[in-house]
BAVEXNU-473966 format. One record per residue: residue number from 0; residue in three letters; chain; x, y, z of N, C-alpha, C in turn. Coordinates in steps of 0.001 Angstrom, whole numbers, padded with zeros to 6 digits, m for minus. Layout:
# BAVEXNU-473966
<atom num="NUM" residu="ALA" chaine="A" n_px="X" n_py="Y" n_pz="Z" ca_px="X" ca_py="Y" ca_pz="Z" c_px="X" c_py="Y" c_pz="Z"/>
...
# end
This chain:
# BAVEXNU-473966
<atom num="0" residu="UNK" chaine="A" n_px="m004015" n_py="m014958" n_pz="m000706" ca_px="m003211" ca_py="m014254" ca_pz="m001649" c_px="m001841" c_py="m014066" c_pz="m001023"/>
<atom num="1" residu="UNK" chaine="A" n_px="m000807" n_py="m014215" n_pz="m001829" ca_px="000539" ca_py="m014010" ca_pz="m001334" c_px="001174" c_py="m012861" c_pz="m002097"/>
<atom num="2" residu="UNK" chaine="A" n_px="001814" n_py="m011969" n_pz="m001363" ca_px="002499" ca_py="m010826" ca_pz="m001959" c_px="003873" c_py="m010709" c_pz="m001328"/>
<atom num="3" residu="UNK" chaine="A" n_px="004719" n_py="m009876" n_pz="m001900" ca_px="006054" ca_py="m009654" ca_pz="m001347" c_px="006194" c_py="m008180" c_pz="m001000"/>
<atom num="4" residu="UNK" chaine="A" n_px="006846" n_py="m007917" n_pz="000153" ca_px="007062" ca_py="m006530" ca_pz="000545" c_px="008393" c_py="m006045" c_pz="m000018"/>
<atom num="5" residu="UNK" chaine="A" n_px="008826" n_py="m004825" n_pz="000374" ca_px="010044" ca_py="m004236" ca_pz="m000178" c_px="011294" c_py="m005048" c_pz="000149"/>
<atom num="6" residu="UNK" chaine="A" n_px="011311" n_py="m005780" n_pz="001233" ca_px="012455" ca_py="m006610" ca_pz="001591" c_px="012358" c_py="m007997" c_pz="000940"/>
<atom num="7" residu="UNK" chaine="A" n_px="011423" n_py="m008161" n_pz="m000002" ca_px="011193" ca_py="m009416" ca_pz="m000716" c_px="010776" c_py="m010547" c_pz="000221"/>
<atom num="8" residu="UNK" chaine="A" n_px="010152" n_py="m010196" n_pz="001341" ca_px="009622" ca_py="m011201" ca_pz="002261" c_px="008203" c_py="m011535" c_pz="001825"/>
<atom num="9" residu="UNK" chaine="A" n_px="007873" n_py="m012794" n_pz="001881" ca_px="006543" ca_py="m013239" ca_pz="001471" c_px="005543" c_py="m012977" c_pz="002586"/>
<atom num="10" residu="UNK" chaine="A" n_px="004453" n_py="m012320" n_pz="002234" ca_px="003370" ca_py="m012039" ca_pz="003166" c_px="002126" c_py="m012757" c_pz="002672"/>
<atom num="11" residu="UNK" chaine="A" n_px="001319" n_py="m013231" n_pz="003584" ca_px="000072" ca_py="m013895" ca_pz="003217" c_px="m001087" c_py="m013081" c_pz="003765"/>
<atom num="12" residu="UNK" chaine="A" n_px="m002051" n_py="m012796" n_pz="002906" ca_px="m003265" ca_py="m012110" ca_pz="003335" c_px="m004451" c_py="m013024" c_pz="003042"/>
<atom num="13" residu="UNK" chaine="A" n_px="m005496" n_py="m012862" n_pz="003800" ca_px="m006686" ca_py="m013692" ca_pz="003630" c_px="m007872" c_py="m012802" c_pz="003294"/>
<atom num="14" residu="UNK" chaine="A" n_px="m008588" n_py="m013183" n_pz="002263" ca_px="m009801" ca_py="m012465" ca_pz="001899" c_px="m010963" c_py="m013093" c_pz="002655"/>
<atom num="15" residu="UNK" chaine="A" n_px="m011788" n_py="m012275" n_pz="003232" ca_px="m012967" ca_py="m012780" ca_pz="003932" c_px="m014216" c_py="m012194" c_pz="003290"/>
<atom num="16" residu="UNK" chaine="A" n_px="m015266" n_py="m012976" n_pz="003337" ca_px="m016534" ca_py="m012543" ca_pz="002783" c_px="m017174" c_py="m011558" c_pz="003752"/>
<atom num="17" residu="UNK" chaine="A" n_px="m017604" n_py="m010418" n_pz="003247" ca_px="m018277" ca_py="m009406" ca_pz="004059" c_px="m019747" c_py="m009421" c_pz="003675"/>
<atom num="18" residu="UNK" chaine="A" n_px="m020594" n_py="m009664" n_pz="004656" ca_px="m022024" ca_py="m009803" ca_pz="004354" c_px="m022658" c_py="m008466" c_pz="004011"/>
<atom num="19" residu="UNK" chaine="A" n_px="m023644" n_py="m008501" n_pz="003121" ca_px="m024390" ca_py="m007282" ca_pz="002818" c_px="m025418" c_py="m007005" c_pz="003919"/>
<atom num="20" residu="UNK" chaine="A" n_px="m026047" n_py="m005858" n_pz="003843" ca_px="m027095" ca_py="m005511" ca_pz="004804" c_px="m028255" c_py="m006495" c_pz="004685"/>
<atom num="21" residu="UNK" chaine="A" n_px="m029042" n_py="m006581" n_pz="005749" ca_px="m030231" ca_py="m007440" ca_pz="005730" c_px="m031115" c_py="m007081" c_pz="004538"/>
<atom num="22" residu="UNK" chaine="A" n_px="m031625" n_py="m008101" n_pz="003876" ca_px="m032504" ca_py="m007898" ca_pz="002733" c_px="m031773" c_py="m007737" c_pz="001411"/>
<atom num="23" residu="UNK" chaine="A" n_px="m030466" n_py="m007680" n_pz="001450" ca_px="m029660" ca_py="m007543" ca_pz="000238" c_px="m028981" c_py="m008866" c_pz="m000081"/>
<atom num="24" residu="UNK" chaine="A" n_px="m028587" n_py="m009028" n_pz="m001339" ca_px="m027756" ca_py="m010161" ca_pz="m001717" c_px="m026447" c_py="m009608" c_pz="m002266"/>
<atom num="25" residu="UNK" chaine="A" n_px="m025433" n_py="m010454" n_pz="m002239" ca_px="m024115" ca_py="m010037" ca_pz="m002715" c_px="m023692" c_py="m010920" c_pz="m003870"/>
<atom num="26" residu="UNK" chaine="A" n_px="m023199" n_py="m010290" n_pz="m004903" ca_px="m022759" ca_py="m010990" ca_pz="m006098" c_px="m021258" c_py="m010766" c_pz="m006284"/>
<atom num="27" residu="UNK" chaine="A" n_px="m020487" n_py="m011819" n_pz="m006121" ca_px="m019052" ca_py="m011754" ca_pz="m006384" c_px="m018817" c_py="m012162" c_pz="m007834"/>
<atom num="28" residu="UNK" chaine="A" n_px="m018050" n_py="m011363" n_pz="m008550" ca_px="m017840" ca_py="m011598" ca_pz="m009977" c_px="m016349" c_py="m011626" c_pz="m010299"/>
<atom num="29" residu="UNK" chaine="A" n_px="m016024" n_py="m012300" n_pz="m011392" ca_px="m014640" ca_py="m012341" ca_pz="m011851" c_px="m014621" c_py="m012687" c_pz="m013334"/>
<atom num="30" residu="UNK" chaine="A" n_px="m013563" n_py="m012253" n_pz="m013994" ca_px="m013352" ca_py="m012583" ca_pz="m015403" c_px="m011944" c_py="m013146" c_pz="m015556"/>
<atom num="31" residu="UNK" chaine="A" n_px="m011804" n_py="m014109" n_pz="m016427" ca_px="m010500" ca_py="m014719" ca_pz="m016705" c_px="m010258" c_py="m014616" c_pz="m018204"/>
<atom num="32" residu="UNK" chaine="A" n_px="m009099" n_py="m014073" n_pz="m018564" ca_px="m008757" ca_py="m013877" ca_pz="m019966" c_px="m007692" c_py="m014888" c_pz="m020378"/>
<atom num="33" residu="UNK" chaine="A" n_px="m007974" n_py="m015648" n_pz="m021415" ca_px="m007022" ca_py="m016607" ca_pz="m021967" c_px="m006638" c_py="m016105" c_pz="m023356"/>
<atom num="34" residu="UNK" chaine="A" n_px="m005701" n_py="m015167" n_pz="m023387" ca_px="m005371" ca_py="m014482" ca_pz="m024638" c_px="m004869" c_py="m015419" c_pz="m025721"/>
<atom num="35" residu="UNK" chaine="A" n_px="m004010" n_py="m016374" n_pz="m025368" ca_px="m003439" ca_py="m017249" ca_pz="m026398" c_px="m004505" c_py="m018129" c_pz="m027060"/>
<atom num="36" residu="UNK" chaine="A" n_px="m005579" n_py="m018440" n_pz="m026330" ca_px="m006672" ca_py="m019238" ca_pz="m026898" c_px="m007794" c_py="m018369" c_pz="m027453"/>
<atom num="37" residu="UNK" chaine="A" n_px="m007751" n_py="m017064" n_pz="m027185" ca_px="m008816" ca_py="m016182" ca_pz="m027641" c_px="m010123" c_py="m016414" c_pz="m026921"/>
<atom num="38" residu="UNK" chaine="A" n_px="m010034" n_py="m016728" n_pz="m025615" ca_px="m011223" ca_py="m017052" ca_pz="m024821" c_px="m011290" c_py="m016135" c_pz="m023605"/>
<atom num="39" residu="UNK" chaine="A" n_px="m012488" n_py="m015703" n_pz="m023267" ca_px="m012754" ca_py="m014976" ca_pz="m022028" c_px="m013845" c_py="m015725" c_pz="m021277"/>
<atom num="40" residu="UNK" chaine="A" n_px="m013623" n_py="m015973" n_pz="m019995" ca_px="m014608" ca_py="m016645" ca_pz="m019152" c_px="m015044" c_py="m015685" c_pz="m018059"/>
<atom num="41" residu="UNK" chaine="A" n_px="m016350" n_py="m015591" n_pz="m017829" ca_px="m016882" ca_py="m014751" ca_pz="m016758" c_px="m017654" c_py="m015634" c_pz="m015786"/>
<atom num="42" residu="UNK" chaine="A" n_px="m017669" n_py="m015227" n_pz="m014530" ca_px="m018353" ca_py="m016016" ca_pz="m013501" c_px="m018904" c_py="m015102" c_pz="m012425"/>
<atom num="43" residu="UNK" chaine="A" n_px="m019995" n_py="m015534" n_pz="m011813" ca_px="m020538" ca_py="m014818" ca_pz="m010662" c_px="m021126" c_py="m015824" c_pz="m009677"/>
<atom num="44" residu="UNK" chaine="A" n_px="m021058" n_py="m015470" n_pz="m008407" ca_px="m021594" ca_py="m016296" ca_pz="m007328" c_px="m022425" c_py="m015388" c_pz="m006430"/>
<atom num="45" residu="UNK" chaine="A" n_px="m023653" n_py="m015778" n_pz="m006161" ca_px="m024570" ca_py="m014935" ca_pz="m005395" c_px="m024928" c_py="m015614" c_pz="m004085"/>
<atom num="46" residu="UNK" chaine="A" n_px="m024809" n_py="m014833" n_pz="m003007" ca_px="m025158" ca_py="m015298" ca_pz="m001657" c_px="m026045" c_py="m014251" c_pz="m000991"/>
<atom num="47" residu="UNK" chaine="A" n_px="m026869" n_py="m014719" n_pz="m000054" ca_px="m027717" ca_py="m013778" ca_pz="000679" c_px="m026952" c_py="m013214" c_pz="001877"/>
<atom num="48" residu="UNK" chaine="A" n_px="m027633" n_py="m012401" n_pz="002686" ca_px="m026956" ca_py="m011751" ca_pz="003810" c_px="m026590" c_py="m012720" c_pz="004933"/>
<atom num="49" residu="UNK" chaine="A" n_px="m027029" n_py="m013975" n_pz="004849" ca_px="m026620" ca_py="m015005" ca_pz="005816" c_px="m025516" c_py="m015902" c_pz="005251"/>
<atom num="50" residu="UNK" chaine="A" n_px="m024915" n_py="m015473" n_pz="004135" ca_px="m023851" ca_py="m016214" ca_pz="003456" c_px="m024354" c_py="m017536" c_pz="002877"/>
<atom num="51" residu="UNK" chaine="A" n_px="m025643" n_py="m017620" n_pz="002605" ca_px="m026223" ca_py="m018824" ca_pz="002015" c_px="m026181" c_py="m018714" c_pz="000489"/>
<atom num="52" residu="UNK" chaine="A" n_px="m025645" n_py="m019747" n_pz="m000143" ca_px="m025536" ca_py="m019789" ca_pz="m001596" c_px="m026917" c_py="m019672" c_pz="m002234"/>
<atom num="53" residu="UNK" chaine="A" n_px="m027044" n_py="m018793" n_pz="m003222" ca_px="m028293" ca_py="m018634" ca_pz="m003959" c_px="m028168" c_py="m019199" c_pz="m005374"/>
<atom num="54" residu="UNK" chaine="A" n_px="m027113" n_py="m018825" n_pz="m006075" ca_px="m026869" ca_py="m019365" ca_pz="m007407" c_px="m025497" c_py="m018915" c_pz="m007897"/>
<atom num="55" residu="UNK" chaine="A" n_px="m025061" n_py="m019520" n_pz="m008969" ca_px="m023807" ca_py="m019140" ca_pz="m009612" c_px="m023970" c_py="m019332" c_pz="m011109"/>
<atom num="56" residu="UNK" chaine="A" n_px="m023114" n_py="m018668" n_pz="m011852" ca_px="m023190" ca_py="m018786" ca_pz="m013301" c_px="m021807" c_py="m018559" c_pz="m013888"/>
<atom num="57" residu="UNK" chaine="A" n_px="m021478" n_py="m019309" n_pz="m014911" ca_px="m020265" ca_py="m019070" ca_pz="m015685" c_px="m020644" c_py="m019013" c_pz="m017157"/>
<atom num="58" residu="UNK" chaine="A" n_px="m019821" n_py="m018302" n_pz="m017903" ca_px="m020058" ca_py="m018225" ca_pz="m019343" c_px="m018722" c_py="m018022" c_pz="m020045"/>
<atom num="59" residu="UNK" chaine="A" n_px="m018564" n_py="m018692" n_pz="m021145" ca_px="m017329" ca_py="m018580" ca_pz="m021919" c_px="m017620" c_py="m017892" c_pz="m023245"/>
<atom num="60" residu="UNK" chaine="A" n_px="m016765" n_py="m016938" n_pz="m023596" ca_px="m016874" ca_py="m016226" ca_pz="m024867" c_px="m015662" c_py="m016575" c_pz="m025718"/>
<atom num="61" residu="UNK" chaine="A" n_px="m015876" n_py="m016889" n_pz="m026964" ca_px="m014775" ca_py="m017155" ca_pz="m027886" c_px="m014317" c_py="m015841" c_pz="m028505"/>
<atom num="62" residu="UNK" chaine="A" n_px="m013881" n_py="m014935" n_pz="m027629" ca_px="m013425" ca_py="m013604" ca_pz="m028024" c_px="m012295" c_py="m013172" c_pz="m027109"/>
<atom num="63" residu="UNK" chaine="A" n_px="m011422" n_py="m012350" n_pz="m027634" ca_px="m010362" ca_py="m011752" ca_pz="m026815" c_px="m010860" c_py="m010408" c_pz="m026311"/>
<atom num="64" residu="UNK" chaine="A" n_px="m011303" n_py="m010364" n_pz="m025078" ca_px="m011730" ca_py="m009111" ca_pz="m024472" c_px="m010551" c_py="m008476" c_pz="m023750"/>
<atom num="65" residu="UNK" chaine="A" n_px="m010599" n_py="m007164" n_pz="m023611" ca_px="m009651" ca_py="m006488" ca_pz="m022726" c_px="m010091" c_py="m006764" c_pz="m021290"/>
<atom num="66" residu="UNK" chaine="A" n_px="m009260" n_py="m006403" n_pz="m020333" ca_px="m009630" ca_py="m006592" ca_pz="m018924" c_px="m010904" c_py="m005824" c_pz="m018606"/>
<atom num="67" residu="UNK" chaine="A" n_px="m010983" n_py="m004583" n_pz="m019066" ca_px="m012171" ca_py="m003757" ca_pz="m018797" c_px="m013408" c_py="m004375" c_pz="m019449"/>
<atom num="68" residu="UNK" chaine="A" n_px="m013274" n_py="m004849" n_pz="m020679" ca_px="m014411" ca_py="m005483" ca_pz="m021358" c_px="m014835" c_py="m006766" c_pz="m020649"/>
<atom num="69" residu="UNK" chaine="A" n_px="m013866" n_py="m007564" n_pz="m020208" ca_px="m014180" ca_py="m008801" ca_pz="m019493" c_px="m014919" c_py="m008537" c_pz="m018199"/>
<atom num="70" residu="UNK" chaine="A" n_px="m014437" n_py="m007559" n_pz="m017427" ca_px="m015123" ca_py="m007206" ca_pz="m016177" c_px="m016502" c_py="m006624" c_pz="m016469"/>
<atom num="71" residu="UNK" chaine="A" n_px="m016619" n_py="m005845" n_pz="m017538" ca_px="m017925" ca_py="m005306" ca_pz="m017919" c_px="m018908" c_py="m006406" c_pz="m018299"/>
<atom num="72" residu="UNK" chaine="A" n_px="m018437" n_py="m007400" n_pz="m019046" ca_px="m019298" ca_py="m008528" ca_pz="m019406" c_px="m019713" c_py="m009312" c_pz="m018166"/>
<atom num="73" residu="UNK" chaine="A" n_px="m018805" n_py="m009408" n_pz="m017202" ca_px="m019133" ca_py="m010091" ca_pz="m015950" c_px="m020257" c_py="m009365" c_pz="m015230"/>
<atom num="74" residu="UNK" chaine="A" n_px="m020170" n_py="m008040" n_pz="m015161" ca_px="m021227" ca_py="m007264" ca_pz="m014506" c_px="m022545" c_py="m007393" c_pz="m015262"/>
<atom num="75" residu="UNK" chaine="A" n_px="m022495" n_py="m007368" n_pz="m016581" ca_px="m023714" ca_py="m007523" ca_pz="m017378" c_px="m024376" c_py="m008869" c_pz="m017096"/>
<atom num="76" residu="UNK" chaine="A" n_px="m023592" n_py="m009938" n_pz="m017063" ca_px="m024135" ca_py="m011269" ca_pz="m016752" c_px="m024760" c_py="m011291" c_pz="m015357"/>
<atom num="77" residu="UNK" chaine="A" n_px="m024092" n_py="m010668" n_pz="m014382" ca_px="m024612" ca_py="m010639" ca_pz="m013011" c_px="m025919" c_py="m009853" c_pz="m012933"/>
<atom num="78" residu="UNK" chaine="A" n_px="m025992" n_py="m008731" n_pz="m013629" ca_px="m027217" ca_py="m007921" ca_pz="m013634" c_px="m028362" c_py="m008705" c_pz="m014276"/>
<atom num="79" residu="UNK" chaine="A" n_px="m028087" n_py="m009359" n_pz="m015396" ca_px="m029126" ca_py="m010155" ca_pz="m016055" c_px="m029604" c_py="m011299" c_pz="m015162"/>
<atom num="80" residu="UNK" chaine="A" n_px="m028682" n_py="m011911" n_pz="m014429" ca_px="m029052" ca_py="m012989" ca_pz="m013508" c_px="m029944" c_py="m012457" c_pz="m012383"/>
<atom num="81" residu="UNK" chaine="A" n_px="m029600" n_py="m011288" n_pz="m011836" ca_px="m030410" ca_py="m010684" ca_pz="m010771" c_px="m031808" c_py="m010341" c_pz="m011280"/>
<atom num="82" residu="UNK" chaine="A" n_px="m031895" n_py="m009797" n_pz="m012476" ca_px="m033202" ca_py="m009474" ca_pz="m013062" c_px="m034019" c_py="m010751" c_pz="m013254"/>
<atom num="83" residu="UNK" chaine="A" n_px="m033380" n_py="m011793" n_pz="m013769" ca_px="m034065" ca_py="m013070" ca_pz="m013994" c_px="m034683" c_py="m013619" c_pz="m012702"/>
<atom num="84" residu="UNK" chaine="A" n_px="m033975" n_py="m013455" n_pz="m011579" ca_px="m034465" ca_py="m013975" ca_pz="m010298" c_px="m035339" c_py="m012970" c_pz="m009543"/>
<atom num="85" residu="UNK" chaine="A" n_px="m035503" n_py="m011765" n_pz="m010072" ca_px="m036346" ca_py="m010766" ca_pz="m009430" c_px="m035709" c_py="m010111" c_pz="m008217"/>
<atom num="86" residu="UNK" chaine="A" n_px="m034388" n_py="m010130" n_pz="m008135" ca_px="m033699" ca_py="m009499" ca_pz="m007002" c_px="m033519" c_py="m008016" c_pz="m007292"/>
<atom num="87" residu="UNK" chaine="A" n_px="m033934" n_py="m007179" n_pz="m006350" ca_px="m033846" ca_py="m005732" ca_pz="m006523" c_px="m032719" c_py="m005095" c_pz="m005730"/>
<atom num="88" residu="UNK" chaine="A" n_px="m032288" n_py="m005735" n_pz="m004658" ca_px="m031270" ca_py="m005158" ca_pz="m003788" c_px="m030009" c_py="m006013" c_pz="m003876"/>
<atom num="89" residu="UNK" chaine="A" n_px="m029120" n_py="m005619" n_pz="m004785" ca_px="m027928" ca_py="m006409" ca_pz="m005083" c_px="m026699" c_py="m005524" c_pz="m004965"/>
<atom num="90" residu="UNK" chaine="A" n_px="m025702" n_py="m006030" n_pz="m004272" ca_px="m024408" ca_py="m005365" ca_pz="m004217" c_px="m023419" c_py="m006285" c_pz="m004912"/>
<atom num="91" residu="UNK" chaine="A" n_px="m022491" n_py="m005704" n_pz="m005658" ca_px="m021540" ca_py="m006517" ca_pz="m006404" c_px="m020123" c_py="m006239" c_pz="m005940"/>
<atom num="92" residu="UNK" chaine="A" n_px="m019300" n_py="m007268" n_pz="m006022" ca_px="m017902" ca_py="m007170" ca_pz="m005595" c_px="m017033" c_py="m007853" c_pz="m006629"/>
<atom num="93" residu="UNK" chaine="A" n_px="m016023" n_py="m007127" n_pz="m007130" ca_px="m015037" ca_py="m007710" ca_pz="m008051" c_px="m014015" c_py="m008474" c_pz="m007262"/>
# end
């Protein structure tokens, strides 16, 4: 990610994956809003505590959601995916 400070200098920051506790899985979620097309896309990626990929899912809605609604739909999709796989110990990250 690149941001600018008060002197308009470009700074670069790096996001790193933080593992969950042993026995837990981590679900990273995101929503993308395409207002001009009236489309909202939600996605989630699930990894175990060893950073091993477990599954991912995307879904597109032909609706204009607000940011809060889009993020809420993303969480709902992630929860349904966890239930489907029988995972009980899940931490989520936006």
